[in-house]
C-alpha positions as a printed Julia matrix, in Angstrom:
338×3 Matrix{Float64}:
  20.61    6.83  -12.41
  23.05    6.82   -9.5
  21.07    9.54   -7.72
  17.89    7.49   -7.99
  19.71    4.47   -6.6
  20.89    6.58   -3.65
  17.34    7.82   -3.17
  15.96    4.28   -2.94
  18.76    3.13   -0.63
  18.24    6.06    1.77
  14.47    5.57    1.69
  14.87    1.84    2.39
  17.18    2.55    5.34
  14.71    5.08    6.77
  11.89    2.57    6.35
  13.83   -0.12    8.22
  14.77    2.28   11.03
  11.2     3.54   11.45
   9.7     0.03   11.33
  12.11   -1.3    13.95
  11.53    1.73   16.18
   7.75    1.42   15.82
   7.94   -2.26   16.76
   9.97   -1.59   19.91
   8.48    1.59   21.35
   5.03    1.86   22.87
   3.02    1.27   26.03
   5.07   -1.88   26.69
   8.8    -1.65   25.99
  11.3    -4.48   26.15
  14.85   -5.09   24.95
  15.6    -5.59   21.26
  16.08   -9.31   21.9
  12.68   -9.64   23.59
  11.05   -7.61   20.82
  12.56   -9.89   18.15
  11.46  -12.98   20.07
   7.89  -11.69   20.36
   7.85  -10.76   16.67
   8.73  -14.31   15.63
   6.48  -15.92   18.25
   9.32  -17.11   20.47
   9.22  -16.6    24.23
   6.52  -16.38   26.87
   5.78  -12.65   26.85
   2.22  -12.89   25.55
   1.47   -9.24   26.27
   4.33   -8.07   24.08
   3.33  -10.5    21.33
  -0.2    -9.13   21.41
   1.0    -5.52   21.24
   3.3    -6.23   18.3
   0.97   -8.38   16.21
  -2.37   -6.71   16.95
  -1.43   -3.08   17.57
   2.0    -2.13   16.24
   2.22   -4.08   12.99
  -1.3    -3.02   11.84
  -0.34    0.56   12.67
   2.83    0.29   10.57
   0.87   -1.23    7.68
  -1.72    1.55    7.99
   0.97    4.25    7.85
   2.45    2.82    4.65
  -0.97    2.27    3.03
  -2.49    5.63    3.97
   0.69    7.55    3.18
   0.9     5.86   -0.2
  -2.78    6.49   -0.98
  -2.69   10.19   -0.12
   0.64   10.75   -1.9
  -0.4     9.06   -5.15
  -3.7    10.96   -5.03
  -1.71   14.18   -4.71
   0.56   13.32   -7.66
  -2.37   12.58   -9.96
  -4.51   15.54   -8.89
  -1.62   17.98   -9.29
  -1.11   16.68  -12.82
  -4.67   16.52  -14.16
  -5.64   19.84  -12.53
  -2.35   21.56  -13.42
  -2.04   22.92   -9.9
   0.83   22.11   -7.48
  -1.45   22.79   -4.49
  -4.03   20.15   -5.42
  -4.56   17.2    -3.08
  -7.44   15.27   -1.57
  -7.22   17.57    1.46
  -7.36   20.85   -0.49
 -10.12   19.54   -2.81
 -12.53   19.02    0.09
 -12.57   15.19    0.18
 -11.3    15.15    3.76
 -13.87   17.73    4.83
 -16.6    15.65    3.16
 -15.43   12.63    5.14
 -15.46   14.65    8.36
 -19.06   15.67    7.67
 -20.06   12.07    6.93
 -18.47   10.82   10.15
 -20.02   13.61   12.19
 -23.44   12.85   10.67
 -23.07    9.16   11.62
 -22.05   10.02   15.18
 -24.57   12.76   15.93
 -27.61   11.88   13.8
 -27.32    8.08   13.61
 -25.81    7.66   17.09
 -22.73    5.72   16.0
 -19.32    6.17   17.55
 -20.36    6.98   21.12
 -19.16    4.91   24.03
 -15.44    4.75   23.22
 -16.11    4.64   19.51
 -18.65    1.87   19.51
 -19.96    1.34   16.0
 -16.71    2.46   14.35
 -17.76    0.61   11.21
 -20.8     2.85   10.84
 -18.62    5.92   11.33
 -16.27    4.7     8.6
 -19.21    4.11    6.25
 -20.47    7.62    6.92
 -17.01    9.11    6.35
 -16.6     7.15    3.11
 -20.02    8.32    1.89
 -19.21   11.95    2.71
 -15.88   11.79    0.91
 -17.42   10.15   -2.17
 -20.25   12.71   -2.16
 -17.72   15.54   -2.27
 -15.85   13.78   -5.07
 -19.05   13.19   -7.08
 -19.95   16.87   -6.9
 -16.49   17.82   -8.21
 -16.82   15.15  -10.91
 -20.17   16.65  -11.96
 -18.48   20.03  -12.29
 -15.89   18.41  -14.58
 -18.69   17.64  -17.06
 -19.7    21.32  -17.25
 -18.84   22.74  -20.65
 -15.84   25.04  -20.5
 -14.88   24.0   -16.96
 -11.13   24.46  -16.5
  -8.79   22.66  -14.07
  -8.58   25.89  -12.09
 -12.38   25.89  -11.91
 -12.32   22.4   -10.41
  -9.87   23.59   -7.76
 -12.25   26.42   -6.85
 -15.13   23.92   -6.74
 -13.06   21.87   -4.28
 -12.47   24.94   -2.12
 -16.21   25.64   -2.15
 -17.0    22.03   -1.18
 -14.46   22.23    1.62
 -16.12   25.35    3.04
 -19.61   23.89    2.6
 -18.89   20.59    4.35
 -16.98   22.36    7.13
 -20.04   24.56    7.72
 -22.34   21.51    7.76
 -20.03   19.78   10.25
 -20.02   22.79   12.57
 -23.82   23.03   12.34
 -24.21   19.4    13.42
 -21.7    19.86   16.25
 -23.56   22.94   17.48
 -26.71   20.88   18.12
 -24.91   17.82   19.54
 -24.54   16.65   23.11
 -21.2    16.81   24.92
 -20.58   13.1    24.38
 -21.43   13.27   20.68
 -19.3    16.38   20.23
 -16.3    14.73   21.9
 -16.65   11.64   19.68
 -17.0    13.73   16.51
 -14.03   15.96   17.31
 -11.9    12.96   18.24
 -12.65   11.33   14.89
 -11.36   14.38   13.0
  -7.93   13.82   14.57
  -6.14   11.65   12.03
  -4.97    8.62   14.03
  -3.41    5.42   12.67
  -4.39    3.52   15.81
  -8.11    3.53   14.94
  -8.08    0.4    12.82
  -6.73   -3.13   12.9
  -5.49   -5.58   10.29
  -8.71   -5.59    8.24
  -8.75   -1.8     7.85
  -5.03   -1.6     7.06
  -5.18   -4.38    4.47
  -8.29   -2.88    2.86
  -6.58    0.48    2.4
  -3.4    -1.28    1.22
  -5.29   -3.22   -1.47
  -7.06   -0.07   -2.68
  -3.75    1.81   -2.69
  -1.98   -0.88   -4.72
  -4.85   -0.89   -7.23
  -4.62    2.91   -7.48
  -0.86    2.78   -8.03
  -1.23    0.19  -10.81
  -3.98    2.26  -12.41
  -1.89    5.44  -12.34
   1.26    3.69  -13.6
  -0.73    2.42  -16.56
  -1.54    6.05  -17.43
   1.92    7.42  -16.58
   2.74    8.22  -20.23
  -0.54   10.12  -20.6
   0.22   12.06  -17.4
   3.63   12.99  -18.83
   1.93   14.3   -21.97
  -0.67   16.27  -19.98
   2.16   17.84  -18.0
   3.23   19.71  -21.16
  -0.25   21.12  -21.78
  -3.67   19.89  -22.87
  -3.18   20.9   -26.51
   0.09   19.01  -26.77
  -1.42   15.98  -25.05
  -4.46   16.01  -27.34
  -2.15   16.26  -30.34
  -0.42   13.07  -29.16
  -3.74   11.24  -29.0
  -4.36   11.55  -25.25
  -8.04   11.84  -24.34
  -7.52   14.43  -21.63
 -11.16   14.75  -20.56
 -11.65   11.0   -20.08
  -8.36   10.6   -18.24
  -9.18   13.53  -15.96
 -12.56   12.04  -15.03
 -11.18    8.52  -14.5
  -8.27    9.87  -12.47
 -10.55   11.99  -10.3
 -12.65    8.9    -9.58
  -9.61    6.73   -8.77
  -7.97    9.29   -6.48
 -11.27    9.94   -4.74
 -11.69    6.25   -3.91
  -8.12    5.99   -2.56
  -8.47    9.1    -0.41
 -11.97    8.1     0.71
 -10.88    4.7     2.04
  -7.85    6.17    3.82
  -9.85    8.99    5.4
 -12.86    6.84    6.29
 -10.83    4.49    8.47
  -8.17    6.78    9.9
  -9.63   10.28    9.98
  -8.39   13.53    8.47
  -4.66   13.42    7.72
  -3.73   16.48    5.72
  -0.8    17.64    3.6
   0.77   14.22    2.94
  -0.41   14.53   -0.66
   1.53   17.79   -0.92
   4.7    16.95    0.99
   5.71   13.62   -0.59
   5.2    14.48   -4.3
   6.92   17.85   -4.01
   9.84   16.42   -2.07
  10.42   13.99   -4.94
  10.06   16.8    -7.49
  12.55   18.96   -5.6
  15.12   16.13   -5.65
  14.39   14.92   -9.2
  13.3    17.81  -11.39
  11.39   16.92  -14.55
  11.04   13.27  -13.52
   8.42   11.26  -15.37
   5.36    9.85  -13.66
   6.65    6.32  -14.1
   9.17    7.2   -11.37
   7.27    9.98   -9.59
   4.25    7.82   -8.69
   6.04    4.9    -6.93
   8.66    7.21   -5.38
   5.95    9.46   -3.92
   3.99    6.44   -2.66
   6.96    5.01   -0.77
   8.15    8.4     0.49
   4.62    9.24    1.66
   4.39    5.97    3.57
   7.8     6.45    5.17
   7.01   10.08    6.03
   3.68    9.16    7.64
   5.29    6.32    9.59
   8.0     8.69   10.86
   5.4    11.32   11.75
   3.34    8.75   13.67
   6.44    7.57   15.52
   7.28   11.18   16.43
   3.73   11.68   17.7
   4.06    8.65   19.97
   7.47    9.56   21.39
   7.35   13.36   21.6
   5.19   13.56   24.75
   5.4     9.92   25.87
   3.3     8.35   27.36
   0.8    10.73   25.68
   0.42    9.89   21.99
  -0.3    12.75   19.61
  -2.56   12.04   16.58
  -0.5    11.82   13.41
  -2.8    14.39   11.75
  -1.42   17.04   14.12
   2.18   16.22   13.16
   1.48   16.27    9.41
  -0.33   19.6     9.75
   2.67   21.19   11.48
   4.94   19.81    8.75
   2.56   20.55    5.88
   1.66   24.18    6.51
   5.24   25.46    5.9
   5.4    23.33    2.73
   2.04   24.73    1.54
   3.18   28.32    2.15
   6.52   27.6     0.45
   4.77   26.29   -2.66
   2.38   29.24   -2.65
   5.24   31.77   -2.43
   7.27   29.89   -5.02
   4.37   29.93   -7.47
   3.7    33.63   -6.84
   7.35   34.51   -7.47
   7.33   32.42  -10.64
   4.32   34.32  -11.99
   5.82   37.68  -10.92
   8.98   37.03  -12.94
   7.11   36.35  -16.17
């Protein structure tokens, strides 16, 4: 109990530090006193007030919402598919969104001219992500389909949508290609308050949904036969959970682009600290840690090569690839020792 208390205290301190740093640093920098004055609407620095209230605060909210959505999606997918490498990114939902966005930009003409028609691009990305999820859901209805089979279906969808995206880009103009490639860079600065609040609402709904099923997830963790013996309807929960995680990941990806590996990093960091923790703790802990991690990664991307701002998707990829390889090696060694 004490260790969990320490965990929440440290996470809260990191959140406060990152939020304050994100409020202060940017294209316009002032003293801490001026930043506080602008935050509370005191003072005459209208430029700083605009930057804080219309650019920095929505970006902070987006980091917490998107990080929470991707992390909770990762927790649930890893449980129902019995695979520690499962996430919305590895299941092909992100690649489906990239195809949908590219289709909107190149075929429908949205997104050109400094991302004019961003709403249409988001709709296309959302549709592509949901399409990928629906195909995987259809596979879950196939008789005898195993969780490992669903993972392979996700890998196949990822390769298919990546190929479709490259085909569209091959026949695009230079302007369309630049817009499509830019969209694939996960960037928290793409949206404003409406996008951040939309993702936040969807994320909160997903967290409440998953917490309601936390006992069932704990039972599934010990095997499908054991869970079925305890009265858990594994098939129904798997389908409902796939749908819920797909919606969370789809909204996050549609508005902010492809941000990979958050759904792997946050849940496994919690599991490394608290082994055998139940999903009643794992879900909210991963959501908060994912939000804090994404906020820190975005802050690093803004400050590392200032005044050039790196997309947060680049930072998470650099951090996520070592984690992915570590999990892969760990699982291989576990199977080798059996």
